[in-house]
C-alpha positions as CSV (number, residue, x, y, z in Angstrom):
1,M,1.9,-41.7,-11.3
2,P,3.7,-40.1,-14.2
3,N,5.6,-36.7,-13.3
4,S,3.7,-34.5,-15.5
5,Q,0.6,-36.0,-13.6
6,V,2.3,-35.0,-10.1
7,L,3.5,-31.0,-11.3
8,R,-0.1,-30.6,-12.5
9,D,-1.2,-32.0,-9.0
10,M,0.9,-29.8,-7.2
11,A,0.2,-26.9,-8.8
12,L,-3.6,-27.4,-7.8
13,F,-3.1,-28.4,-4.3
14,V,-1.1,-24.6,-3.7
15,E,-4.1,-22.8,-5.7
16,V,-6.3,-24.8,-2.9
17,A,-4.0,-24.3,0.1
18,K,-3.0,-20.4,-0.7
19,R,-6.6,-19.7,-1.0
20,K,-8.1,-21.7,1.5
21,S,-11.1,-22.8,0.1
22,F,-11.6,-25.2,-2.8
23,S,-14.5,-23.0,-4.5
24,Q,-12.7,-19.7,-4.8
25,A,-9.5,-22.2,-6.6
26,A,-11.7,-23.6,-8.3
27,V,-13.1,-20.0,-10.0
28,A,-9.1,-18.9,-10.0
29,L,-8.3,-22.8,-12.1
30,G,-11.2,-22.2,-14.2
31,M,-12.7,-25.9,-13.3
32,P,-15.4,-27.7,-11.5
33,I,-15.3,-27.6,-7.5
34,S,-15.9,-31.4,-7.7
35,S,-13.3,-31.9,-10.2
36,L,-10.8,-30.4,-8.4
37,S,-11.7,-32.1,-5.3
38,R,-11.1,-35.2,-6.6
39,R,-8.4,-34.7,-8.1
40,I,-6.7,-33.7,-4.6
41,A,-8.2,-36.5,-2.7
42,S,-6.8,-38.4,-5.8
43,F,-3.6,-37.1,-5.0
44,E,-3.6,-37.2,-1.5
45,Q,-4.1,-40.8,-1.4
46,S,-1.2,-41.6,-3.8
47,V,1.7,-40.1,-1.3
48,G,-0.5,-41.9,1.8
49,L,-1.0,-38.7,3.9
50,R,-3.9,-35.8,4.5
51,L,-2.5,-32.5,3.9
52,L,-5.8,-30.8,4.1
53,D,-8.4,-31.5,6.9
54,R,-11.9,-30.4,5.6
55,N,-14.8,-29.4,7.1
56,T,-17.9,-27.5,6.7
57,R,-16.8,-23.9,7.8
58,K,-12.9,-23.5,6.6
59,L,-10.1,-25.8,5.2
60,I,-6.7,-26.4,7.4
61,L,-3.5,-27.3,6.0
62,T,-2.5,-30.4,7.9
63,S,1.5,-30.2,9.3
64,Y,2.1,-32.8,6.2
65,G,0.1,-30.3,4.4
66,E,2.4,-27.0,5.8
67,A,5.7,-28.9,5.3
68,Y,4.8,-29.5,1.7
69,L,3.2,-26.4,0.7
70,A,6.5,-24.2,1.3
71,Q,8.3,-26.6,-1.0
72,A,5.6,-27.1,-3.4
73,T,5.1,-23.5,-4.1
74,R,8.6,-23.1,-4.8
75,L,8.6,-25.1,-7.5
76,V,5.2,-24.0,-8.9
77,D,6.5,-20.3,-8.9
78,E,10.2,-21.5,-10.6
79,A,8.0,-23.6,-13.2
80,Q,5.6,-20.6,-14.2
81,Q,8.4,-18.6,-14.0
82,A,10.4,-20.4,-16.6
83,L,7.7,-20.2,-18.8
84,D,6.8,-16.5,-18.7
85,N,10.7,-16.1,-19.3
86,L,10.1,-18.4,-22.5
87,V,7.2,-16.7,-23.5
88,A,8.5,-13.1,-22.6
89,E,12.0,-14.1,-24.8
90,A,9.3,-14.8,-27.8
91,R,7.5,-11.2,-27.3
92,G,8.3,-9.2,-24.4
93,P,6.0,-9.9,-21.1
94,S,2.3,-9.6,-21.8
95,G,-0.9,-10.5,-19.9
96,L,-3.0,-9.0,-17.6
97,L,-1.7,-7.5,-14.7
98,K,-3.8,-6.7,-11.6
99,I,-2.7,-4.1,-9.0
100,A,-4.4,-3.0,-5.7
101,A,-3.3,0.6,-4.4
102,P,-5.0,3.1,-1.7
103,P,-7.0,5.6,-2.6
104,D,-4.7,8.3,-1.9
105,F,-4.4,11.6,-4.2
106,W,-0.6,10.8,-4.9
107,V,-2.0,7.5,-5.6
108,L,-4.7,8.8,-8.1
109,H,-2.3,11.7,-9.6
110,H,1.1,10.0,-9.8
111,L,0.1,6.5,-10.1
112,S,-1.7,6.9,-13.1
113,R,1.1,8.6,-14.5
114,I,3.1,5.9,-14.0
115,V,1.0,3.1,-15.4
116,T,0.2,5.7,-18.5
117,D,3.5,5.9,-19.4
118,F,4.2,1.8,-18.5
119,S,1.1,1.0,-20.7
120,S,3.3,2.9,-24.1
121,V,6.2,1.4,-23.3
122,Y,4.8,-2.3,-22.7
123,E,1.8,-2.6,-25.4
124,N,1.7,-6.4,-24.8
125,I,0.8,-5.7,-20.7
126,S,-2.7,-4.7,-19.7
127,V,-2.8,-2.8,-16.8
128,H,-6.1,-3.5,-13.8
129,V,-5.6,-1.0,-10.8
130,D,-8.3,-1.5,-8.2
131,L,-8.3,1.5,-5.8
132,K,-8.9,-0.5,-2.2
133,P,-8.8,1.7,1.3
134,T,-7.8,-1.6,3.5
135,P,-4.8,-4.2,3.1
136,V,-5.8,-6.8,0.3
137,D,-5.9,-10.4,0.3
138,L,-3.2,-10.8,-2.8
139,V,-3.6,-14.5,-3.1
140,S,-7.4,-14.6,-2.6
141,D,-8.7,-11.2,-4.5
142,S,-6.0,-12.3,-7.7
143,Y,-3.6,-9.2,-7.4
144,D,-0.2,-9.3,-9.0
145,L,1.2,-6.6,-7.0
146,A,-0.2,-3.8,-4.3
147,I,1.0,-0.4,-3.2
148,A,1.4,0.0,0.2
149,I,2.2,2.9,2.5
150,K,2.4,0.9,5.3
151,E,4.3,-2.4,5.5
152,P,2.5,-5.6,6.1
153,R,2.2,-7.6,9.0
154,E,2.5,-10.8,6.9
155,T,6.1,-12.3,7.3
156,S,5.3,-14.2,4.1
157,L,4.9,-11.4,1.5
158,I,7.8,-9.8,-0.1
159,V,8.0,-5.9,0.2
160,R,9.9,-3.8,-1.7
161,K,10.4,-0.1,-0.8
162,V,10.1,2.2,-3.8
163,A,9.6,5.9,-2.7
164,E,9.0,7.8,0.2
165,V,6.1,10.6,0.6
166,E,6.9,13.7,2.1
167,N,4.6,14.9,5.0
168,G,3.6,18.6,6.7
169,L,1.1,20.0,9.4
170,F,-1.4,22.3,7.0
171,A,-3.9,24.2,8.1
172,A,-6.3,26.9,6.9
173,P,-5.7,30.4,7.2
174,S,-8.9,31.5,9.0
175,Y,-8.1,28.9,11.8
176,L,-4.5,30.1,12.0
177,S,-6.2,33.7,12.3
178,A,-8.7,33.0,15.0
179,E,-6.4,30.3,17.0
180,G,-2.9,32.0,16.2
181,S,0.0,30.8,14.6
182,L,3.0,28.3,15.7
183,R,6.4,29.1,16.8
184,T,7.2,25.6,18.2
185,P,6.5,21.8,18.0
186,E,5.1,22.4,21.7
187,C,2.7,25.2,20.8
188,L,0.6,22.1,19.2
189,S,-0.6,20.9,22.8
190,V,-3.0,24.0,22.4
191,H,-4.2,23.3,19.4
192,R,-7.1,21.4,17.7
193,A,-4.8,18.5,15.4
194,I,-7.5,16.7,13.1
195,V,-6.3,13.2,13.8
196,S,-6.8,9.4,11.8
197,D,-7.4,7.1,15.6
198,G,-10.5,9.1,17.6
199,G,-10.7,8.3,21.2
200,A,-6.6,7.0,20.9
201,G,-3.4,8.9,22.2
202,T,-1.8,10.3,18.7
203,T,2.2,11.4,19.0
204,W,3.6,13.8,15.8
205,S,7.2,13.2,16.0
206,F,9.4,16.2,13.9
207,T,13.3,17.0,13.7
208,R,15.2,20.0,12.8
209,G,18.9,19.1,12.2
210,S,20.2,17.5,15.1
211,E,17.1,18.1,17.4
212,I,14.4,15.7,18.0
213,V,10.7,16.6,19.5
214,S,7.5,14.2,19.7
215,V,4.2,16.4,20.8
216,A,1.4,14.5,21.9
217,V,-2.0,16.1,20.1
218,S,-5.7,15.7,19.8
219,G,-8.8,17.2,19.1
220,P,-12.6,17.3,18.9
221,I,-12.6,15.7,15.4
222,S,-10.8,12.5,13.9
223,C,-11.4,10.3,10.8
224,N,-9.6,7.8,9.0
225,S,-9.6,9.3,5.5
226,P,-7.1,11.7,4.6
227,S,-9.7,13.1,2.3
228,L,-12.1,14.0,4.9
229,A,-9.0,15.3,6.8
230,R,-8.6,17.4,4.5
231,R,-11.8,18.8,4.0
232,F,-12.3,19.5,7.8
233,A,-9.0,21.5,7.8
234,L,-10.1,24.0,4.9
235,A,-13.3,24.4,7.0
236,G,-11.1,25.6,9.7
237,Q,-11.3,23.1,11.6
238,G,-7.9,22.3,13.1
239,I,-4.6,21.5,11.7
240,F,-3.9,18.2,10.2
241,N,-0.7,16.1,9.0
242,A,-0.7,15.1,5.4
243,H,1.4,14.2,2.5
244,H,2.7,17.2,1.0
245,L,1.8,15.9,-2.8
246,S,-2.1,15.5,-1.8
247,V,-2.6,19.5,-0.5
248,E,0.0,21.5,-2.7
249,R,-3.0,22.8,-4.6
250,D,-4.5,24.0,-1.7
251,V,-1.1,25.8,-0.5
252,T,-0.6,27.5,-4.2
253,N,-3.5,28.5,-3.9
254,G,-4.0,30.1,-0.1
255,R,-6.5,27.4,0.8
256,L,-4.2,25.9,3.3
257,V,-1.0,26.6,4.8
258,Q,2.1,24.9,6.1
259,V,2.5,25.1,9.8
260,L,5.8,24.7,11.1
261,P,7.7,24.3,7.9
262,E,11.6,24.3,9.1
263,W,10.2,20.8,11.1
264,D,10.6,17.5,9.3
265,L,7.5,15.2,10.1
266,A,8.8,11.5,9.0
267,P,8.1,10.6,5.7
268,T,5.4,8.1,4.5
269,P,7.5,5.2,2.8
270,V,5.9,3.6,-0.5
271,Y,5.9,-0.2,-0.8
272,I,5.3,-2.7,-3.2
273,V,4.1,-6.2,-1.8
274,T,4.3,-9.5,-3.4
275,T,3.3,-12.8,-2.5
276,S,6.8,-14.1,-4.4
277,R,10.1,-13.6,-5.0
278,L,9.8,-15.2,-8.6
279,L,7.2,-13.4,-10.7
280,P,6.1,-13.6,-13.5
281,A,7.6,-10.7,-16.7
282,K,4.6,-8.4,-16.0
283,A,5.0,-7.8,-12.5
284,R,9.0,-7.7,-12.6
285,S,9.1,-5.4,-15.5
286,F,6.5,-3.3,-14.0
287,I,8.0,-2.7,-10.4
288,D,11.6,-2.5,-12.5
289,Y,9.8,0.8,-13.6
290,A,8.4,2.2,-10.9
291,M,11.7,1.7,-8.9
292,K,13.1,3.6,-11.8
293,H,10.7,5.9,-11.9
294,L,8.1,6.7,-9.2
295,P,10.4,8.1,-7.1
296,A,11.4,11.1,-9.2
297,L,7.3,11.9,-9.4
298,M,7.4,11.9,-5.8
299,V,9.6,14.9,-5.4
300,T,7.5,18.0,-4.0
301,S,8.5,21.6,-4.9
302,H,6.8,22.4,-0.6
303,R,9.7,21.2,0.7
304,G,11.6,23.7,3.4
305,R,8.9,26.7,1.9
306,Q,8.1,28.9,4.8
307,S,4.5,29.9,5.2
308,G,4.6,33.4,5.3
309,L,2.8,33.4,8.6
310,S,4.0,35.0,11.9
311,A,5.1,32.3,13.9
312,R,3.4,33.0,17.7
313,C,2.0,30.3,20.2
314,V,-1.3,31.2,21.6
315,G,-0.9,33.5,24.1
316,D,1.6,35.6,22.5
317,A,1.0,39.1,22.3
318,T,-0.3,40.0,18.8
319,V,-1.1,37.3,15.9
320,S,-0.9,38.5,12.4
321,L,-1.2,36.8,8.6
């Protein structure tokens, strides 16, 4: 078999194996399923080993296929990167860059700034951003990279920490006027908390210098949407944990007040996730740009700002605004 044919069939096998689907791979490759299936079958016949087990429901790699995939993926990625580098040398990074990101407020506000500025620098790169509330399959959905605030469980993914989002506790002035302000984190045990996991135990942990305090919190209302939790808080339904950047305008306008501002909550890390360290020039350029410029945009003016409310637990003699 000619070496050029081996490399082509290797790339086809990698695409099918990663997606675990002939139909999805065929769409991504722009070729008929029948042609792709014949090429893979011919490739297996030439090496004398079955690499894929096929049935009507799913596609499974054999032990030979698993071993070959690891080596083949590296070779295909290196070949693609060599070509991308050659093109980039000639005309700079180019092509369509697909990004998946969560629909959080800070993403809408700050990622839009990063993408806009990046596009003005790299005019030959087109950027498409998909807002996804749940983790995405980078391979099946053909994304170049994903922005994530939770580290993926898949150990095969490459994760780069690029920034942190500061967090704090916030509530409406009407809630604090009715229920009382807080002097210490322990006061949270008698307050209504708007948590993300309904029916599950939630603990908020705080630090102040060398002090560490963890408090179990609960409340009658919970939701998994930061935007909806903000609306519940604005309606006076309780205290919620939010990114400073997400409520900055509400605090400035007096609709929300920071609770226990002298105590720090753990920041939320921001990651860029890819399937390989060998990336096309368009993806490498964006990651380098984001790592350089995103951290500065994430700085908030609310860090350490006092709320202006008196610090008194429920049960103290007075509560004043």
